[in-house]
mmCIF file of the C-alpha atoms, coordinates in Angstrom:
data_MODEL
# 
_entry.id   MODEL 
# 
loop_
_atom_site.group_PDB 
_atom_site.id 
_atom_site.type_symbol 
_atom_site.label_atom_id 
_atom_site.label_alt_id 
_atom_site.label_comp_id 
_atom_site.label_asym_id 
_atom_site.label_entity_id 
_atom_site.label_seq_id 
_atom_site.pdbx_PDB_ins_code 
_atom_site.Cartn_x 
_atom_site.Cartn_y 
_atom_site.Cartn_z 
_atom_site.occupancy 
_atom_site.B_iso_or_equiv 
_atom_site.pdbx_formal_charge 
_atom_site.auth_seq_id 
_atom_site.auth_comp_id 
_atom_site.auth_asym_id 
_atom_site.auth_atom_id 
_atom_site.pdbx_PDB_model_num 
ATOM 1  C CA . UNK A 1 1  ? 8.045  2.057   -14.782 1.00 0.00 ? 1  UNK A CA 1 
ATOM 2  C CA . UNK A 1 2  ? 11.283 3.816   -14.299 1.00 0.00 ? 2  UNK A CA 1 
ATOM 3  C CA . UNK A 1 3  ? 9.544  6.815   -12.745 1.00 0.00 ? 3  UNK A CA 1 
ATOM 4  C CA . UNK A 1 4  ? 7.573  4.478   -10.418 1.00 0.00 ? 4  UNK A CA 1 
ATOM 5  C CA . UNK A 1 5  ? 10.765 2.829   -9.323  1.00 0.00 ? 5  UNK A CA 1 
ATOM 6  C CA . UNK A 1 6  ? 12.500 6.195   -8.808  1.00 0.00 ? 6  UNK A CA 1 
ATOM 7  C CA . UNK A 1 7  ? 9.582  7.513   -6.566  1.00 0.00 ? 7  UNK A CA 1 
ATOM 8  C CA . UNK A 1 8  ? 9.217  4.188   -4.740  1.00 0.00 ? 8  UNK A CA 1 
ATOM 9  C CA . UNK A 1 9  ? 12.952 4.333   -3.673  1.00 0.00 ? 9  UNK A CA 1 
ATOM 10 C CA . UNK A 1 10 ? 12.165 7.561   -1.731  1.00 0.00 ? 10 UNK A CA 1 
ATOM 11 C CA . UNK A 1 11 ? 8.880  6.350   -0.227  1.00 0.00 ? 11 UNK A CA 1 
ATOM 12 C CA . UNK A 1 12 ? 10.011 2.766   0.635   1.00 0.00 ? 12 UNK A CA 1 
ATOM 13 C CA . UNK A 1 13 ? 12.210 3.548   3.717   1.00 0.00 ? 13 UNK A CA 1 
ATOM 14 C CA . UNK A 1 14 ? 9.289  5.309   5.325   1.00 0.00 ? 14 UNK A CA 1 
ATOM 15 C CA . UNK A 1 15 ? 7.036  2.421   4.689   1.00 0.00 ? 15 UNK A CA 1 
ATOM 16 C CA . UNK A 1 16 ? 9.524  -0.212  6.007   1.00 0.00 ? 16 UNK A CA 1 
ATOM 17 C CA . UNK A 1 17 ? 9.986  1.785   9.117   1.00 0.00 ? 17 UNK A CA 1 
ATOM 18 C CA . UNK A 1 18 ? 6.303  2.293   10.025  1.00 0.00 ? 18 UNK A CA 1 
ATOM 19 C CA . UNK A 1 19 ? 5.315  -1.060  8.632   1.00 0.00 ? 19 UNK A CA 1 
ATOM 20 C CA . UNK A 1 20 ? 8.081  -2.708  10.829  1.00 0.00 ? 20 UNK A CA 1 
ATOM 21 C CA . UNK A 1 21 ? 6.855  -0.829  13.995  1.00 0.00 ? 21 UNK A CA 1 
ATOM 22 C CA . UNK A 1 22 ? 3.270  -2.102  13.217  1.00 0.00 ? 22 UNK A CA 1 
ATOM 23 C CA . UNK A 1 23 ? 4.459  -5.664  12.802  1.00 0.00 ? 23 UNK A CA 1 
ATOM 24 C CA . UNK A 1 24 ? 6.282  -5.437  16.216  1.00 0.00 ? 24 UNK A CA 1 
ATOM 25 C CA . UNK A 1 25 ? 2.885  -4.759  18.092  1.00 0.00 ? 25 UNK A CA 1 
ATOM 26 C CA . UNK A 1 26 ? 1.059  -7.519  19.794  1.00 0.00 ? 26 UNK A CA 1 
ATOM 27 C CA . UNK A 1 27 ? -2.078 -8.916  18.192  1.00 0.00 ? 27 UNK A CA 1 
ATOM 28 C CA . UNK A 1 28 ? -1.177 -8.373  14.504  1.00 0.00 ? 28 UNK A CA 1 
ATOM 29 C CA . UNK A 1 29 ? -3.788 -10.216 12.361  1.00 0.00 ? 29 UNK A CA 1 
ATOM 30 C CA . UNK A 1 30 ? -2.451 -13.069 10.098  1.00 0.00 ? 30 UNK A CA 1 
ATOM 31 C CA . UNK A 1 31 ? -4.047 -11.273 7.246   1.00 0.00 ? 31 UNK A CA 1 
ATOM 32 C CA . UNK A 1 32 ? -1.298 -8.689  7.265   1.00 0.00 ? 32 UNK A CA 1 
ATOM 33 C CA . UNK A 1 33 ? 1.282  -11.434 6.770   1.00 0.00 ? 33 UNK A CA 1 
ATOM 34 C CA . UNK A 1 34 ? -0.814 -13.054 3.958   1.00 0.00 ? 34 UNK A CA 1 
ATOM 35 C CA . UNK A 1 35 ? -1.088 -9.704  2.112   1.00 0.00 ? 35 UNK A CA 1 
ATOM 36 C CA . UNK A 1 36 ? 2.553  -9.135  2.843   1.00 0.00 ? 36 UNK A CA 1 
ATOM 37 C CA . UNK A 1 37 ? 3.478  -12.415 1.206   1.00 0.00 ? 37 UNK A CA 1 
ATOM 38 C CA . UNK A 1 38 ? 1.257  -11.632 -1.799  1.00 0.00 ? 38 UNK A CA 1 
ATOM 39 C CA . UNK A 1 39 ? 2.895  -8.121  -2.045  1.00 0.00 ? 39 UNK A CA 1 
ATOM 40 C CA . UNK A 1 40 ? 6.371  -9.630  -1.786  1.00 0.00 ? 40 UNK A CA 1 
ATOM 41 C CA . UNK A 1 41 ? 5.658  -11.904 -4.722  1.00 0.00 ? 41 UNK A CA 1 
ATOM 42 C CA . UNK A 1 42 ? 4.482  -8.813  -6.748  1.00 0.00 ? 42 UNK A CA 1 
ATOM 43 C CA . UNK A 1 43 ? 7.641  -7.138  -5.631  1.00 0.00 ? 43 UNK A CA 1 
ATOM 44 C CA . UNK A 1 44 ? 9.814  -9.901  -6.800  1.00 0.00 ? 44 UNK A CA 1 
ATOM 45 C CA . UNK A 1 45 ? 8.251  -9.642  -10.305 1.00 0.00 ? 45 UNK A CA 1 
ATOM 46 C CA . UNK A 1 46 ? 8.567  -5.969  -10.308 1.00 0.00 ? 46 UNK A CA 1 
ATOM 47 C CA . UNK A 1 47 ? 12.259 -6.333  -9.195  1.00 0.00 ? 47 UNK A CA 1 
ATOM 48 C CA . UNK A 1 48 ? 13.062 -8.698  -12.027 1.00 0.00 ? 48 UNK A CA 1 
ATOM 49 C CA . UNK A 1 49 ? 11.211 -6.732  -14.631 1.00 0.00 ? 49 UNK A CA 1 
ATOM 50 C CA . UNK A 1 50 ? 12.359 -3.341  -13.476 1.00 0.00 ? 50 UNK A CA 1 
ATOM 51 C CA . UNK A 1 51 ? 15.969 -4.263  -12.996 1.00 0.00 ? 51 UNK A CA 1 
ATOM 52 C CA . UNK A 1 52 ? 16.784 -3.063  -16.582 1.00 0.00 ? 52 UNK A CA 1 
ATOM 53 C CA . UNK A 1 53 ? 15.559 0.424   -15.700 1.00 0.00 ? 53 UNK A CA 1 
ATOM 54 C CA . UNK A 1 54 ? 17.929 0.759   -12.739 1.00 0.00 ? 54 UNK A CA 1 
ATOM 55 C CA . UNK A 1 55 ? 21.049 -0.410  -14.489 1.00 0.00 ? 55 UNK A CA 1 
ATOM 56 C CA . UNK A 1 56 ? 23.251 2.395   -15.896 1.00 0.00 ? 56 UNK A CA 1 
ATOM 57 C CA . UNK A 1 57 ? 24.266 2.438   -19.516 1.00 0.00 ? 57 UNK A CA 1 
ATOM 58 C CA . UNK A 1 58 ? 27.106 0.186   -20.525 1.00 0.00 ? 58 UNK A CA 1 
ATOM 59 C CA . UNK A 1 59 ? 29.838 2.840   -20.511 1.00 0.00 ? 59 UNK A CA 1 
ATOM 60 C CA . UNK A 1 60 ? 29.137 3.449   -16.717 1.00 0.00 ? 60 UNK A CA 1 
ATOM 61 C CA . UNK A 1 61 ? 29.457 -0.193  -15.796 1.00 0.00 ? 61 UNK A CA 1 
ATOM 62 C CA . UNK A 1 62 ? 32.197 -0.977  -13.350 1.00 0.00 ? 62 UNK A CA 1 
ATOM 63 C CA . UNK A 1 63 ? 31.225 -4.444  -12.748 1.00 0.00 ? 63 UNK A CA 1 
ATOM 64 C CA . UNK A 1 64 ? 31.501 -7.557  -14.980 1.00 0.00 ? 64 UNK A CA 1 
ATOM 65 C CA . UNK A 1 65 ? 28.479 -9.028  -16.645 1.00 0.00 ? 65 UNK A CA 1 
ATOM 66 C CA . UNK A 1 66 ? 28.508 -11.888 -14.077 1.00 0.00 ? 66 UNK A CA 1 
ATOM 67 C CA . UNK A 1 67 ? 28.261 -9.499  -11.225 1.00 0.00 ? 67 UNK A CA 1 
ATOM 68 C CA . UNK A 1 68 ? 25.518 -7.536  -12.920 1.00 0.00 ? 68 UNK A CA 1 
ATOM 69 C CA . UNK A 1 69 ? 23.594 -10.809 -13.338 1.00 0.00 ? 69 UNK A CA 1 
ATOM 70 C CA . UNK A 1 70 ? 23.953 -11.379 -9.620  1.00 0.00 ? 70 UNK A CA 1 
ATOM 71 C CA . UNK A 1 71 ? 22.489 -7.860  -8.921  1.00 0.00 ? 71 UNK A CA 1 
ATOM 72 C CA . UNK A 1 72 ? 19.253 -8.774  -10.823 1.00 0.00 ? 72 UNK A CA 1 
ATOM 73 C CA . UNK A 1 73 ? 18.558 -11.414 -8.146  1.00 0.00 ? 73 UNK A CA 1 
ATOM 74 C CA . UNK A 1 74 ? 19.435 -9.103  -5.317  1.00 0.00 ? 74 UNK A CA 1 
ATOM 75 C CA . UNK A 1 75 ? 17.399 -6.226  -6.705  1.00 0.00 ? 75 UNK A CA 1 
ATOM 76 C CA . UNK A 1 76 ? 14.387 -8.579  -6.965  1.00 0.00 ? 76 UNK A CA 1 
ATOM 77 C CA . UNK A 1 77 ? 14.785 -9.677  -3.428  1.00 0.00 ? 77 UNK A CA 1 
ATOM 78 C CA . UNK A 1 78 ? 15.182 -6.111  -2.299  1.00 0.00 ? 78 UNK A CA 1 
ATOM 79 C CA . UNK A 1 79 ? 11.937 -5.103  -3.915  1.00 0.00 ? 79 UNK A CA 1 
ATOM 80 C CA . UNK A 1 80 ? 10.181 -8.182  -2.501  1.00 0.00 ? 80 UNK A CA 1 
ATOM 81 C CA . UNK A 1 81 ? 11.235 -7.113  1.028   1.00 0.00 ? 81 UNK A CA 1 
ATOM 82 C CA . UNK A 1 82 ? 10.131 -3.674  0.407   1.00 0.00 ? 82 UNK A CA 1 
ATOM 83 C CA . UNK A 1 83 ? 6.840  -4.670  -0.945  1.00 0.00 ? 83 UNK A CA 1 
ATOM 84 C CA . UNK A 1 84 ? 6.179  -7.030  2.025   1.00 0.00 ? 84 UNK A CA 1 
ATOM 85 C CA . UNK A 1 85 ? 5.880  -4.004  4.374   1.00 0.00 ? 85 UNK A CA 1 
ATOM 86 C CA . UNK A 1 86 ? 3.392  -2.132  2.199   1.00 0.00 ? 86 UNK A CA 1 
ATOM 87 C CA . UNK A 1 87 ? 0.245  -3.875  3.758   1.00 0.00 ? 87 UNK A CA 1 
ATOM 88 C CA . UNK A 1 88 ? 1.599  -3.418  7.236   1.00 0.00 ? 88 UNK A CA 1 
ATOM 89 C CA . UNK A 1 89 ? 2.192  0.233   6.607   1.00 0.00 ? 89 UNK A CA 1 
ATOM 90 C CA . UNK A 1 90 ? -1.228 0.748   5.182   1.00 0.00 ? 90 UNK A CA 1 
ATOM 91 C CA . UNK A 1 91 ? -3.222 -1.131  7.894   1.00 0.00 ? 91 UNK A CA 1 
ATOM 92 C CA . UNK A 1 92 ? -1.057 0.540   10.573  1.00 0.00 ? 92 UNK A CA 1 
ATOM 93 C CA . UNK A 1 93 ? -1.832 3.960   9.265   1.00 0.00 ? 93 UNK A CA 1 
ATOM 94 C CA . UNK A 1 94 ? -5.504 3.209   9.048   1.00 0.00 ? 94 UNK A CA 1 
ATOM 95 C CA . UNK A 1 95 ? -5.464 1.998   12.649  1.00 0.00 ? 95 UNK A CA 1 
ATOM 96 C CA . UNK A 1 96 ? -3.445 4.964   13.849  1.00 0.00 ? 96 UNK A CA 1 
ATOM 97 C CA . UNK A 1 97 ? -5.346 7.698   12.051  1.00 0.00 ? 97 UNK A CA 1 
ATOM 98 C CA . UNK A 1 98 ? -8.746 5.853   11.804  1.00 0.00 ? 98 UNK A CA 1 
# 
């Protein structure tokens, strides 16, 4: 899972950019938003579960345990936002290249 999260952090800015451009177009189908919502829920779960893989070992912590607990929520929300743009990116690339 840690490898997936590491690779996803490099790919996600591209998906957010092109997925966002696709969502700004006129006539976007509601299916894109429904799939985006489902993907966001999956991203929320991935963020909660994968948070432990992105936290450095204890001797590198510079935050208190309370601040790290808050980071788990923000990490999960960040992954949810990133996953929301995946369907828009995929459908936009299919329409652009197809």
